[in-house]
C-alpha positions in Angstrom: 22.7 -4.6 -39.1 19.2 -4.0 -37.5 19.0 -1.8 -34.4 17.9 -3.8 -31.4 15.0 -1.9 -29.3 15.3 -2.1 -25.5 13.2 -4.6 -23.9 11.1 -2.4 -21.8 11.2 -3.7 -18.2 7.9 -5.5 -17.2 5.9 -4.3 -14.5 5.7 -6.0 -11.4 1.7 -5.3 -11.5 -0.7 -4.5 -14.3 -4.0 -3.8 -13.9 -6.5 -3.7 -17.4 -9.4 -2.5 -17.5 -10.5 -2.8 -14.1 -13.8 -2.2 -13.0 -15.9 -2.9 -9.6 -19.5 -1.6 -8.8 -20.7 -1.8 -5.4 -24.6 -1.8 -5.6 -25.5 0.9 -7.7 -22.1 2.7 -7.5 -19.6 2.4 -9.9 -16.2 2.7 -7.8 -13.8 2.2 -10.6 -14.2 2.0 -14.5 -12.2 0.6 -16.6 -8.9 1.4 -14.5 -5.3 1.0 -16.1 -2.2 0.9 -14.1 1.1 -0.2 -13.8 3.7 -0.7 -10.8 7.4 -1.2 -11.5 10.2 -2.2 -9.4 11.4 0.8 -7.0 7.9 2.5 -7.3 6.5 5.0 -5.1 3.1 5.4 -5.9 0.4 7.6 -4.3 -3.1 7.1 -5.3 -5.0 9.9 -4.7 -8.6 11.7 -4.8 -11.5 12.4 -3.4 -13.2 9.8 -0.7 -15.4 7.4 -2.5 -13.9 7.1 -5.7 -12.3 3.6 -5.4 -8.7 4.0 -3.8 -8.9 1.5 -1.3 -10.8 -0.3 -3.4 -7.9 -0.6 -5.7 -5.4 -1.6 -3.1 -7.8 -4.7 -2.4 -8.1 -5.8 -5.7 -3.8 -5.4 -6.2 -3.8 -7.4 -3.0 -5.8 -10.1 -4.0 -8.8 -9.7 -1.1 -11.1 -8.0 -3.7 -12.5 -9.7 -7.5 -13.0 -7.0 -9.9 -16.6 -7.2 -12.0 -14.3 -6.7 -15.2 -10.5 -6.5 -16.1 -7.3 -8.7 -15.9 -5.0 -8.4 -13.2 -0.6 -9.4 -14.0 1.5 -9.9 -11.2 5.0 -10.0 -12.5 3.8 -11.1 -15.8 1.6 -14.0 -14.8 -2.1 -13.4 -14.7 -4.5 -13.6 -11.3 -7.6 -16.0 -11.7 -9.8 -15.1 -8.3 -8.7 -13.9 -5.1 -5.4 -14.7 -3.6 -6.3 -17.5 -1.8 -7.1 -19.2 -4.7 -3.7 -19.5 -6.0 -0.3 -17.9 -5.6 1.3 -14.7 -7.0 4.5 -15.0 -8.3 5.6 -12.4 -6.0 4.3 -11.4 -2.7 2.1 -8.3 -1.8 1.6 -6.9 1.9 -0.6 -4.6 3.1 -0.7 -2.0 5.8 -4.3 -1.7 6.6 -6.1 2.0 7.5 -7.1 1.4 11.0 -3.9 -1.0 11.8 -6.4 -4.1 12.2 -4.0 -5.8 15.1 -5.5 -8.2 17.2 -6.5 -7.0 19.9 -6.5 -10.1 22.0 -2.8 -10.9 21.1 0.1 -8.9 22.4 2.9 -7.2 19.7 4.6 -10.2 19.8 2.0 -12.8 18.4 0.4 -9.8 16.0 3.8 -9.2 14.2 4.6 -13.0 14.4 1.1 -13.9 13.4 1.8 -15.9 10.2 4.7 -17.3 11.4 2.9 -19.0 14.5 0.5 -20.1 12.1 1.9 -21.4 9.1 5.6 -22.3 10.1 7.7 -24.8 12.8 9.8 -22.0 13.5 10.3 -22.1 17.6 8.8 -19.4 19.3 12.4 -18.3 20.5 13.3 -17.7 16.9 10.1 -15.7 15.9 10.1 -13.6 19.0 14.0 -12.6 17.3 12.6 -12.3 14.2 9.6 -10.0 15.7 12.1 -7.8 17.8 14.3 -7.1 14.1 11.1 -6.4 12.3 10.0 -4.1 15.6 13.6 -2.4 15.7 13.0 -1.8 11.8 10.3 0.1 12.5 11.4 2.6 15.4 10.2 0.5 18.0 11.9 -1.2 21.3 11.2 -4.3 22.4 7.5 -3.8 23.2 6.4 -7.6 22.1 4.7 -8.2 25.5 2.3 -4.9 25.3 -1.0 -5.4 23.9 -2.7 -3.1 21.6 -4.8 -1.3 24.0 -1.7 0.1 25.8 -0.2 1.7 22.1 -0.3 5.3 20.6 -2.1 5.4 17.4 1.5 5.9 15.9 2.6 2.8 17.7 0.2 0.4 16.2 0.9 2.3 12.9 4.4 1.1 13.2 3.6 -2.8 14.8 1.4 -3.0 11.6 4.1 -1.9 9.3 6.1 -4.5 11.3 3.8 -7.5 10.6 4.1 -6.7 6.8 7.2 -6.6 6.1 7.4 -10.0 8.2 9.1 -12.7 6.0 9.9 -16.3 7.0 13.4 -17.4 7.1 12.7 -20.7 5.6 11.1 -19.1 2.3 12.6 -16.2 1.6 10.2 -16.0 -1.7 7.5 -15.2 0.3 9.0 -11.7 1.8 6.7 -9.0 0.4 8.0 -7.6 -3.0 5.8 -4.6 -2.9 3.2 -3.2 0.1 0.4 -1.8 -0.2 -0.7 1.2 2.4 -4.3 2.4 3.1 -4.1 6.1 4.3 -1.0 5.0 6.7 -1.2 8.4 8.4 -5.1 8.9 8.9 -6.2 10.3 12.4 -2.4 11.1 13.4 -1.4 14.6 14.0 1.2 16.7 11.8 4.0 15.3 14.4 3.0 11.8 14.7 2.5 11.8 10.3 5.9 13.0 9.9 7.5 9.6 11.8 5.2 7.5 9.6 5.8 9.2 6.3 10.1 9.4 7.1 9.3 5.5 8.5 7.6 4.5 4.6 11.1 5.9 2.9 13.1 4.4 5.4 11.9 0.8 4.8 12.2 1.3 0.7 15.7 1.4 1.3 16.3 -0.8 4.4 17.4 -4.5 3.8 14.4 -6.6 4.6 12.1 -3.7 3.4 10.2 -3.5 0.8 11.6 -1.2 -2.0 8.3 -0.8 -4.2 5.2 0.7 -2.4 1.6 2.0 -3.5 0.0 4.2 -0.8 -3.8 5.7 -0.6 -3.8 8.9 1.4 -5.5 12.7 0.8 -2.6 14.4 3.9 -1.4 17.0 1.6 2.4 16.3 3.6 2.1 12.3 2.8 1.5 12.8 -0.9 4.6 15.5 -0.9 6.9 13.0 1.2 6.0 9.4 0.3 5.2 9.2 -3.4 7.5 9.9 -6.3 4.3 9.1 -9.3 0.8 10.1 -8.6 -2.7 8.9 -9.7 -5.4 10.5 -9.5 -9.0 8.4 -9.0 -12.2 10.4 -9.8 -15.4 8.9 -10.6 -13.7 5.4 -11.2 -11.6 6.8 -14.2 -7.7 8.1 -13.7 -7.9 11.6 -14.3 -4.3 12.5 -14.8 -0.9 10.9 -13.8 2.3 12.7 -13.4 5.5 13.3 -10.5 4.6 14.8 -7.8 7.0 17.6 -8.4 4.5 18.5 -11.5 1.3 19.0 -9.2 2.3 22.2 -8.2 2.2 23.4 -12.2 -0.1 21.0 -13.7 -2.6 23.0 -15.7 -5.4 19.6 -14.9 -8.3 21.4 -12.9 -9.0 18.3 -11.0 -5.4 18.2 -9.5 -5.2 22.0 -9.2 -8.8 21.7 -7.1 -7.7 19.1 -4.9 -4.7 20.0 -3.9 -6.0 23.5 -3.2 -9.4 22.5 -1.2 -11.1 24.6 -3.4 -14.9 23.8 -3.8 -14.8 25.2 -7.3 -13.9 23.4 -10.0 -14.5 20.0 -11.9 -14.8 17.6 -8.6 -18.7 18.2 -7.3 -18.8 18.6 -3.4 -20.9 16.3 -2.0 -24.0 18.1 -0.2 
């Protein structure tokens, strides 16, 4: 009798040999990355090392110069606008990227207003549900200028998880967060960090996500597995619980904030 080996779970997202150059600056150099169902992955590293770039490539907003992208086993050709992925991927941008001329209801429900025939009252109900999920009351009539930085972040989260009830397959299965706590004070950062974890567990949230961050508390409180990028390459990856004990000099220098080590300090 031949023992059958258990099949390895297929990653939701797989990047193979991804490279990207801007001008003379090669920000990604043959990067491999896999994201599995239910994972909370943190991408960390010094500024300018391609962290946000790799999120945009995963989202299908940017084309790599080299390498292949597989979404649930299907090779992606071109950008997201050139075709459709087997699963939906949502993205939360660093600056929230809300439309200043639209109120909260119109911002959160933007895709439904633009792409469905749902009534305004139904969309408003769905917007209210998402706002409640991110810890906000019915602020639908407010405009971005009236919101604090933390509130803007949460509104952008609500927009990212908005789904069309007529097409549940379009609900995001993976969320990409680009520095979600940048510019926030420690208390506001804690609120956002707790929210990210809460959305991972909530029905209608998103159980799988990838987060780019520099902030120590955000690294420790929102990620389970870390990918460390430096000079376009993956220099280390492992569990968050390992960062205080690893012998990897890149991680040790980065987490301690030391100017001495293999990471070159920009002059």
